[in-house]
C-alpha positions as CSV (number, residue, x, y, z in Angstrom):
1,X,-0.6,5.0,8.4
2,X,-2.7,1.9,7.6
3,X,-5.2,1.5,4.7
4,X,-7.9,2.4,7.1
5,X,-6.3,5.7,8.1
6,X,-5.4,6.3,4.4
7,X,-9.0,5.6,3.5
8,X,-10.1,8.4,5.8
9,X,-7.9,10.9,4.0
10,X,-8.1,9.5,0.4
11,X,-11.3,7.6,0.2
12,X,-11.6,7.4,-3.6
13,X,-8.0,6.2,-4.0
14,X,-8.1,3.6,-1.3
15,X,-11.5,2.3,-2.4
16,X,-10.1,1.5,-5.8
17,X,-7.0,-0.1,-4.3
18,X,-8.9,-2.2,-1.9
19,X,-11.3,-3.3,-4.7
20,X,-8.5,-4.3,-7.0
21,X,-6.7,-6.2,-4.2
22,X,-9.9,-8.1,-3.3
23,X,-10.4,-9.0,-7.0
24,X,-6.8,-9.9,-7.4
25,X,-6.6,-7.8,-10.6
26,X,-3.9,-5.2,-10.1
27,X,-2.8,-3.2,-13.1
28,X,0.8,-3.6,-14.3
29,X,1.7,-0.2,-12.8
30,X,0.2,2.3,-10.4
31,X,1.3,5.9,-10.4
32,X,0.8,7.8,-7.1
33,X,1.0,11.5,-7.9
34,X,0.1,14.7,-6.2
35,X,1.5,17.6,-4.3
36,X,4.4,17.0,-1.8
37,X,3.3,15.4,1.5
38,X,0.0,14.2,0.0
39,X,0.7,10.6,1.1
40,X,2.0,9.0,-2.1
41,X,4.9,7.2,-0.5
42,X,2.7,6.0,2.4
43,X,0.0,4.8,0.0
44,X,2.6,2.9,-2.0
45,X,4.1,1.4,1.2
46,X,0.6,0.3,2.4
47,X,-0.1,-1.3,-1.0
48,X,3.2,-3.1,-0.9
49,X,2.4,-4.5,2.5
50,X,-1.0,-5.6,1.4
51,X,0.5,-7.4,-1.6
52,X,3.3,-9.1,0.3
53,X,2.0,-9.6,3.8
54,X,2.0,-13.3,4.9
55,X,-1.0,-12.8,7.2
56,X,-3.2,-10.2,5.4
57,X,-6.9,-10.6,5.8
58,X,-9.6,-8.4,4.2
59,X,-7.0,-5.7,3.2
60,X,-5.6,-5.5,6.8
61,X,-1.9,-6.3,7.1
62,X,-0.3,-7.9,10.2
63,X,2.6,-5.4,10.4
64,X,4.8,-8.0,12.0
65,X,5.7,-10.5,9.3
66,X,9.1,-10.2,7.6
67,X,7.6,-8.6,4.5
68,X,5.7,-5.9,6.5
69,X,8.8,-5.1,8.5
70,X,10.9,-4.8,5.3
71,X,8.4,-2.4,3.7
72,X,8.3,-0.4,6.9
73,X,12.1,-0.3,6.9
74,X,12.2,0.7,3.2
75,X,14.1,-2.5,2.3
76,X,11.9,-4.1,-0.4
77,X,13.8,-4.1,-3.7
78,X,10.6,-4.3,-5.8
79,X,9.1,-1.1,-4.3
80,X,10.2,2.0,-6.1
81,X,9.2,5.5,-5.0
82,X,10.7,8.2,-7.2
83,X,11.5,11.6,-6.0
């Protein structure tokens, strides 16, 4: 699920995430909470890709750079999803 697809499901959340990414002013922590299967892990993964993607443009990630592939494979050490 991309930010675009996530935005369709969670417009208020993704709007704030995209806004903070564009401004370059992320908080020191972001807590994704909600009922099971609400998309927290996917939202966290998409945010991680947006932060680390080598070829990101206007909140769109490439999905093919090493960082995007690592996030997709669940290999980023800096990403932590509890549960």
